[in-house]
N, C-alpha and C positions, 0 to 999 in steps of 0.2 A: 142620275147617276155620275159620279166624277171619275175624271182619268185617272186617278189610282184603282179604282172600285174595277172599271174597264180592262185595265192591265192585267188584273189579276185574274179575270175571267175570259177574256179573248184572246187572240193574237191580232196586236193592231200597232200601228206607229202614225206618229204625225204624216199626211199625205204630200205636204211640200217637200220635207225633208228626206221622207221613203223615196218619192219620184226623182229630186233631185239625185239621191245616192244611185238608185237603179240607171238613172243616164250614163253614169259611168263605167257601167258594165256594157259587154256584148251581148249578140246572139238571142236577141228576146223581140216580142210584139207586145205593144199594148192596145186591148180593143177596149173602149167604154161604152158604154150601153144604160144611159139614166144614171140611176143610183149603184149600177155595177160595173166594175172592171176586173178585167181577162189580161193576166201577164202570160205569155207563152215563152218557155226558153225552147226553142225549136232547133234541134240538130242539122236542120239543111241551112239555117242561115248563120252555120261557123264555117270557118274558113279553113277545114282541116280534111284529110283523105279518110273516107269512112264514116262520112258526118250522120249518114241514114242509119247505121248502125249502133247510134246513142240513142237512148230512151229520152222522149221529148215531157218535160214538166208543164203543167197547167195550174194558175192559181187565180182564185177566184177572190175579189174582194168584193166590200160594200162600201159605201160613204158614210160614215157618220160623222156629220159635223166635219171638222177640221181634219180628220184621221179615216184610213181604212181598215178595213177590218177584214182579218182572211178569213173565209166561210168554207173554202173547198180548194184541196190540194189532189192533184192526181198526175198519175203516170203513166204513159203510153208506150209501152215497147212491144215489138212485133207485133203490132194492131191490138194487143190486149191491153185495155184501161184499168188500171187500181186507183182505187180512192185510199189516200193515205190517212190513217186516223188521226187527227188533230190533236185529240187529247193525247194519244201515246207520244207524239214529237211536240206536243207543247213548246215545250223551253226550248229545242232546239231550232223551231220555227220563229219563236219570238227573238232568240239570238240574232236569226238571219234578219228578221226585219230592224232591230236594231242596230245593227253592223251596216245595213243598206242606208240607214239615217244620220251616222256618224259622217 
């Protein structure tokens, strides 16, 4: 499967540039475990009043060669975790990955 075919089907980006772009943001943590990586944007790591009132985001990726592919996106708000339907938000999530990699 070519990178062009992969880009059409899955939300992905070049790992090196995506992680470099991510390094320019604040308020996240990365946990890597084998061929999986989770990035969490956690409100308690933000420096503002009322950070715990902000929902947090978790994105789970898998490594595919030199790319990372988004597999799961969850939002936790007031103890309730909701899964974001990737197909419904495909274009927006791909645009975010592309932005982070620029």
